[in-house]
N, C-alpha and C positions, 0 to 999 in steps of 0.2 A: 834677577835673583841669582845669588852666588850658590856654590855647591853646598855650603853649610846651611843656608836658608832652605834649599830644596830638600836636604836630608831631614831637617827639623820639620818641615811641612809634611813630608811623607810619614815621619814618625807620629806626628800629631794626628794625622788622618787615620793611621793604623790603629792607634789607641782609641780614637773616637769610635771607630767601627767595632772594636772589641768591647767597648763599654755598651754600645747599643745591643750587641749580641748577648752580653751578660744580662742586661735588663730583661730582654725577651726570655732568656732561659729561666731566670728567677721567677718571672711571671708565669711561665709555662709550668714550672715545677710546683709553684705555690697554688696553682689552680686546682690541683688534684686530678685534673683530667688530661694532663700532658701525655702524649703518646710517643714523644721522642725519647730515645735512649741515648744517653751521653757516655762517652768513653772516659771522660775525665771528671772527677768530682768538682762540684761548683766551688768549693773552697780553694782548690788549686787554681782555677780560673780567676777567682777574686784576688788571690795573692799575686798572680802574674800581672793582672791589670793594675792593681794597686802599686806594684813595684815600678811598672812602666810610667804610671802617672807621676810618681815621686821623682823618677829620673828626669822626665820631661819638665816637671816643675822647677827642678834645680837648673836645668839648662836654660829655661826662660828667665829665671832670676839672674843667672850669670850674664846672659845677653843684656838684660836691663842694666845691670851694674856696669858692664863694659861700655854701654852707651851713655853713661854719666848719671843714671838714675840714682838718687840719694836715698839711703835707708837709714833711719835713726837706730840708735842702740836698742830700742825697744823692738826692733824688727819691723816697724811700720814706716811707710813713707811719710814725709812731712806734710803731705796733703791727703785729702780723702781719696779712696780708691775710685777707679773709673766706673 
C-alpha cells in the first residue's frame, strides 16, 4: 500500500466510525430515554459526516477514473454495479 492508499483507508475508517457513532446517537435521542448529554447538535454532526462522505465519494470516483474505469455521459458505468 502506498501513502495515498493508506491515507484513504484511514479516512474511510474514520468516517465509518463517525457514521456508527451518529447512528447510535440518533437511536439514543429518539428513544426518549437517552441519558447522554451532547455538546454538539446532531445536525452539526450530520453535516460533518455528510460532507466527509461526499469528499471520500469523490476521491473514490477519481481513483476509479484514473484506473481506467469508464463512466457514460449518464453518470452510470456501462455495466451493472458490483
